[in-house]
C-alpha positions as CSV (number, residue, x, y, z in Angstrom):
1,X,0.0,0.0,0.0
2,X,1.1,3.6,-0.7
3,X,2.7,5.4,2.1
4,X,4.1,2.3,3.8
5,X,7.8,1.4,3.9
6,X,8.5,-2.3,3.2
7,X,11.2,-4.4,4.8
8,X,11.9,-8.1,4.3
9,X,13.7,-10.4,6.7
10,X,14.9,-13.9,5.8
11,X,14.0,-16.3,8.5
12,X,15.8,-19.3,6.9
13,X,14.2,-22.6,5.7
14,X,12.2,-20.6,3.1
15,X,10.4,-18.4,5.7
16,X,10.3,-14.6,5.6
17,X,8.8,-11.7,7.5
18,X,7.7,-8.7,5.5
19,X,6.8,-5.6,7.3
20,X,4.8,-2.7,6.0
21,X,4.9,0.5,8.2
22,X,4.1,4.1,8.3
23,X,5.7,5.2,11.6
24,X,4.4,8.7,11.4
25,X,0.8,7.5,11.3
26,X,1.4,4.6,13.7
27,X,0.1,2.1,11.0
28,X,1.6,-1.1,10.0
29,X,1.4,-4.9,9.6
30,X,3.6,-7.8,9.1
31,X,3.3,-10.9,7.0
32,X,5.1,-14.1,8.2
33,X,5.4,-16.5,5.2
34,X,6.6,-20.0,5.4
35,X,6.5,-23.2,3.3
36,X,3.4,-25.2,4.4
37,X,2.4,-28.6,2.9
38,X,-1.0,-28.9,4.6
39,X,-4.3,-27.7,3.1
40,X,-5.6,-26.5,6.5
41,X,-3.8,-24.8,9.3
42,X,-3.3,-27.3,12.1
43,X,-3.9,-26.6,15.8
44,X,-0.2,-27.5,16.3
45,X,0.9,-24.8,13.9
46,X,-1.4,-22.3,15.5
47,X,-0.1,-23.0,19.0
48,X,3.5,-22.8,17.7
49,X,3.0,-19.3,16.2
50,X,0.6,-18.0,18.9
51,X,1.7,-19.3,22.2
52,X,-1.1,-17.5,24.0
53,X,-3.5,-19.8,22.3
54,X,-6.0,-17.0,22.1
55,X,-8.2,-16.9,19.0
56,X,-11.5,-14.9,19.2
57,X,-14.1,-13.8,16.8
58,X,-12.9,-16.4,14.3
59,X,-14.3,-15.8,10.7
60,X,-13.7,-17.7,7.5
61,X,-12.6,-15.5,4.7
62,X,-11.5,-15.7,1.0
63,X,-8.5,-13.8,-0.3
64,X,-8.2,-13.9,-4.1
65,X,-9.5,-17.4,-4.1
66,X,-7.5,-18.7,-1.1
67,X,-9.5,-19.6,1.9
68,X,-8.4,-18.5,5.3
69,X,-9.4,-17.2,8.7
70,X,-9.5,-13.8,10.4
71,X,-9.4,-13.6,14.2
72,X,-8.2,-11.5,17.1
73,X,-5.4,-12.7,19.4
74,X,-2.9,-11.5,21.9
75,X,0.9,-11.2,21.6
76,X,3.3,-10.8,24.5
77,X,5.1,-7.9,22.8
78,X,2.3,-6.3,20.8
79,X,-0.8,-6.8,22.9
80,X,-4.1,-7.4,21.2
81,X,-3.7,-8.2,17.5
82,X,-5.8,-8.7,14.4
83,X,-4.7,-11.8,12.5
84,X,-5.5,-13.1,9.0
85,X,-4.0,-16.5,8.1
86,X,-4.4,-18.3,4.8
87,X,-2.6,-20.9,2.6
88,X,-1.7,-20.4,-1.1
89,X,0.5,-22.4,-3.4
90,X,2.3,-24.3,-0.6
91,X,2.8,-21.3,1.7
92,X,1.2,-20.2,4.9
93,X,0.7,-16.5,5.2
94,X,0.2,-15.0,8.7
95,X,-0.8,-11.4,8.5
96,X,-0.7,-9.5,11.8
97,X,-1.5,-6.0,12.9
98,X,-2.7,-4.3,16.1
99,X,-6.3,-4.9,16.9
100,X,-7.3,-1.2,16.7
101,X,-6.1,-1.3,13.0
102,X,-8.3,-4.3,12.1
103,X,-10.6,-2.3,9.7
104,X,-7.6,-0.6,8.1
105,X,-6.0,-4.1,7.6
106,X,-9.2,-5.6,6.2
107,X,-9.4,-2.8,3.6
108,X,-5.9,-3.6,2.5
109,X,-6.4,-7.4,2.4
110,X,-9.5,-6.9,0.2
111,X,-7.1,-5.5,-2.5
112,X,-4.7,-8.5,-2.3
113,X,-4.0,-10.3,-5.6
114,X,-1.7,-13.2,-6.2
115,X,0.6,-12.6,-9.2
């Protein structure tokens, strides 16, 4: 999205974190991407990536044909978060922002297109 700086961090084993941020406006989100052979996100994967185990207001969503889930959670460092997770072409995408930015993030995700 326009107005956001982008940074990419290699996490090894094919995984990456991509951050999108506008520090002046206090807006941003990150995408954690990793190879994922499953067709659904397992509870084990969820617990590994969200140790709090908190997942509220769970909703099924579709992003450019990929099915996924949107929910709220809690992160030790960030506090309350808005999360959107989906699988596409053998990768798991975990999109995270602060809960108060959920509507803003949703508007961005609606424009998502796989190239």
